[in-house]
N, C-alpha and C positions, 0 to 999 in steps of 0.2 A: 338405553334403547327402550322405546315404547313397544310393548308386546302386541299392541293393536296396529302397528305400522303395516302398511300394504307391502307386498313383495317388491314393488317398484321403489318405495321409499327405503326399504331395508337394503336394497341393492345400492341405492344412491348413498346411504350412510356408509356402507362398506367401501364404496369408491372414494368418498371424501376421506375417510379414515386412513385407507391404504396410501393415498397420495400424500397426505400430511406426514404420515410416519416415514415414508420413503424420502420425502424432500426436506423435512426438518431434520436432516442429518448431513453429514459431510460438510459441504461448504456453508450450510445454514444452521448447523447444529447449535452454534453459539448464540443464535438469534432467539432461541426459545425464551419466552418470558420477558423479553426486553420491551421497554417503553411502557406506556399507560399513563393514567392521571398522575401528575407530579413527577413523571419520569420521561416526558416526551423528548428531552434532550438526549436520551440514551441512544447511541448507535444509529443516528437518524439515517445516514447514508446506507448502512447495512440493511436497515428495515426497508428503505426505499428499493434497494436491489432485490430484496426478497419479494416485495409486492410486485415488482416488474416480472420476476420469475413466475409468480402466480398468474399474472396476466398472460404471459406467453403460453401457459398451459390451460388457459380458459377458466381460471378460478376467481376472477374478479367480476363484480356486478352480476352475480349468479341469478338474481331475481329479475333482472331486466329482460324485456322481450328479446328474442333472438335477432330480430331485425335491427336492434340497436346495439348489438354486440354482446348481449347477455346469454344466459343459458335457458331462459324461460322457465326457471325452476318454480315449482308450485310453492305456496305459502309454507306447507309442511316441509318441503325440501330446503327452503331458505332457513327455517328454524333448525333443521338438522345440520346444515352447513355451519351456522354460528355456534351451535352446541359443540360440534366436533372440533372446530377451530379453537374454542376455549379449552376443551379437554386436552388438546394436543399442546397447549401452552404456546400457541402461535404468538409471535411478536405483535405488539399493538400496531394497528393499521395506520399508515400515514395518509391514506387516500379516503378516509372515512367521510369527510365533509363532501367531497366531490361525488363519491359513489352513492352515499345514502341520503344526501340532502339535495344537492344541486342537480344531479343527474335525473332523479325521479321528477323533480320540478320541471326541468326542460322537456322531459318526455310528456308530461301532462299538459304543460302550458306553452311550450316553446313553438317556434315556427320550424318548418322543415329545414330551412337554412341553418337555424341555430342547432338543431339536432345533428346535422351533418358536420357542423364546425366544432361543437363542444363535446359531444358524447364520445367519439373515438379516442381522444386524448385522455379522457377519464378512464375508459376501459383499459387502455394501455399504461396507465399511471405515468403519463408524460407531462401532464399539467395538474398541479395541485391547487386546491381552492381553500379559501377561508370565508367566514361569514360576517358581513358588515351590518349588524343589527343594533346592538346596544350602543348608547351614547352616555356621556356623564349625567344627563338629565332625562334619559330615556332607556332605562334598564328594564325592569319589570313593566314599567309604563311605556311600552314600545311605541304607542301611538303619539308620543311627544317628540318623535324624531324631528331634528332641526337641520341635519345635513341637507344641503340643497343642490339641485342640478338644473341647469338651464340648457335647452336645446338651441344650438347655434349652427345652422346649416347641417353639416354631415356628422356632427358630434355633440355629445353632452359635456358640459363643463361642471365639475363637481367641487363643492367647497363645504367643509365641515369636519367633524371629528367622530370617530368610532372608538370604542374601548372594549376591553376583554376579548380582543380578536385572537382566537386561538390559532397558533402556527402561522401568523401573518408573515413572519420573516421567511418562512420556507415556501410561501404560496406564490403561484403565478397569477392567480385571478382571485377576485373577491366579488360575491354577489351582495350588492349594497341597497338597502332600503333608504330612499331619500325623498325629499319633498320637491316635487316638480311643478306644483301649482302655486304661484305666489299668492299669499294671503290665506291659504288653506290651513286647517288645523285638525288635530286628532287623526282619525282614520282616513279622512278625505285628502286627496291631492298627493298621495304617496305613489312612488313607482319603484320597480325592482330592476336595477341596472347591473350589468356584468362589466366589471372594471378591471383592466390589467394593472397588476401591482408593480411591475418593473417599468416605471416611467417617472419622469420629473413631475413633481406635484403630489407625490405620495411619500410621506415621511412615516416610518414605522419605528416606534420606540418600545423596547421590551419593558414589561412590568415585572420586577422581581417579587416573587411570591414568598410565603412563609417557608416553603421548602427550599428556597434558594434558587429555584429554577425560574424560567421566564417563558413558558409556553403562551401565556397571555401577553397581549401587546395593545398599545393604543396606536391608532392610525389617523394621521392628519391628511386631509385632501385639500390641496391649495391649487386650484386650477387644473386638477387632474381631468383626464379625458376618457370618455367611453364612446365607441362608435354609435351613431344614431340608431342603428338596427339592433344594438345589444341591449334592448329592453325586453324583458319577459312580460308578455301580455301588453295591454294598452296602457298609456299614461293614466295614472289614477288607480290602476289595478293592484298596486303594490301591497296593500294590506291583505287582500284576499290571497295573493300568491305567497306572501310571507307566512301566513297562517298555514297554508298547505304544506310549505316546507317544514314547519314545526311538526306537523302531523307525520311526515315521513321520518323525522328524527326519532319519533317514539314508536318505531315499527318493530320488525322481528328481531333486529339486532339486540333488543333489550333482553331476550332470552339468553343469548350468548353472554351478555354482561352478567346475568345472574349466575351462570356457571362460574365466571370469574369470582363473583362474590362468594359462592360456596367454597371455592378453594381458599379464599382469604379467611373465611370462617374456620375452615378445618385447620388452617395454619395457626389461628389464635387458640383453638381448642388444644392443639398439640403443644403450643407454648405453655398453656395452663398446666398441662400434665407434667412437662419438664421442669417448670418452676415451682411446682407444688401448690399452685394457686387453686387447684380443684378442692383443696382442703377448706377453702373459704366458702361457706354456704351461700353468701350473697353473690359471689362471682359465679358459682355453679348455677344459681337462679338466672343470672344475666346471660350466661351462655345458653341456657335452655330457651330463654325468651328470644335470643338472637336466632337460634335454629328455627323456632316457630315462625319468626319473621321471614326467614328464607322460604319456608313452605308456603306462607301466605302470598309472598311475591310471585312464586312460581304458579300457584293456582290462579291468581289474578291475571297473570300474563297469558295463561292458557285461555281463560275466559275472554280476554281482550282479543286474542288472535282468532278465536271462534267467531267473535262479532265481526272482525275485519273480513274473514272468509265469507261470512253471510252478507257482506256489503253494508252492514250497519253497526259500526263499533258502538258499544254501549257506554254507560257512564263510568264503568270500571277503568276505561282508558284515562279518564281524568285524574284518577287517584294514583296512578303508577309512579309518576315523578315524585309526588309527595311521600309515598311510602318508601321507595328505594333511597331517596336522598336522606331521609331521616334515619333509616336503618343503617346505611353505610357510615354516617357520622357517628352513630352510637357504637358501631363496631370499632372504629378508631379509638373512641374513648375507652372501650372495653380492653382493647389491646394494650393501651398504656397502663391501665390498672392491673392487668395481668403481669406486665413487666415490673410494676412497682417502682422503687427508687431508681432502678437501672434505666427506666425510660426517660429520666431527666438528664441523662448524660449521653452526649453524642459519641459516636465511635471514632477512633483514629486520631490523627494529628490534624492541625489546622491546614486547610487547603484553599486554593482560590475558588474552587467550586466543588460542591458535594460529590460530584461524579468524577471529577478530574477533567471533564469535558466542558469547557466554557462556551456557552452560547453567545452569539453576538449581543453586545450590549452589557455583558457581565462586568466590564471594566469598572462600571459605576457602583457595583454592588459591594456590600461589606464582606469581609472574609468570614468563613463559616467552617464548621466541622462536618464530617461525614454523618449522614443520617442513616439509621437502619430502616428496614422496610416498614416496621410498625410505627416508628416515629413519622415517617413520610406519610403513611396511611392516615395517622391522626391529624397531621397538619393539613394535608390536602383535602381530606373529606370534610373539613369545615366549609369548603366552598360548595359542596353538593346540595346544600339546602338554599343556595343563593342563585347559582347559574341556572339557565334554562327555565327560569320562572321560580322565584323565591317561594318558600313554604307559605308565607302570608298571602301572596297573590294566588297560589294554587288553592288555598282554602276558600278564598273569596270566589274563585271560579266555580269550585264544587258547590258552594252554598247557593250562588246566584243562578248558575247556568244548568247545574245538574239537579239540585234539590228544589229550585224555584223559590228560594227564600228572598225576602225583600233585599233590594240593593243596599250596600253600605252607604251611609250618609256621606256625601261629598260636598266640599266647600264650593 
């Protein structure tokens, strides 16, 4: 708790903490700590039930305006909520993309009809969303999108492919960046469509990851349809709106993420004590540097939030993804070095799926052994420096757009 918190914020923190302590017990006690990166297959239905329980009590979309179903929480209160949720070891949220990405985008850029149609089911966790951005040749270079949509009377017809689509199998809708102006290229001619996933013409194929799980998917659109009115903004506004969505993605939830990172760090430090790894001066030095990295991330996040509150986020917001992605990957490497030779051996007997819960599409995957938490952290955190903007792309953005250095030579 921040000793400088106002009485209102202190009361809000106590309310959040009391509700979580009371409700993450009994029926939902077993849900604590479930899910998260590399573990999205865990107890999905139970986590969905938990989040709907939260919705019934008014604890989803807390930062949204009251008129759209939220609590109208201040920026400080949103930070408090995410911190307390992480400290309570709440299960990983299944509605993150709808609540934190699509919802704020609809509030900012949608029509009144779109707000009335799409926001209430997000608040109630009745419709889940996924994000249709990346393609095989348009990952970090998102402007190279080739998925196309054509307006035919009362609907758009969509053809193309998206990849790395998180939780597509569980989602009811996808917001899709596609090219709606024939002959256009790069940032021009893109539009932002809202596409139902449960229809003919949408083929979802799980991608088996290093961890053996498949929260990522590739999605093929072959004559899929979206209603003519289910476009956010005007045709051609897709790039602007897609970038706004990415801005929402790097909002206050990152402070809650850092609380989770701190708990992982403390777990690695405890592992080092139990294994005797603290006797190695090099590992002690790496643990110290990892702790310093945590503090740097926290201070940078506070600076970023202060800029957002003032209405002008500063350049520090541009480095957050680069910093936390690199830090988390290095924590996974540190965990494996603390484990030593034991980290090379998976736990348990061979099974059809590391968790015993096979996601759809697992039939085509090879058999595997159970992974412990540190092995899973090491394997999944390899992706942290790739998704949501690779480290190389982030460095170019910082160099060119923040520091004003000359643009990288392009062919």
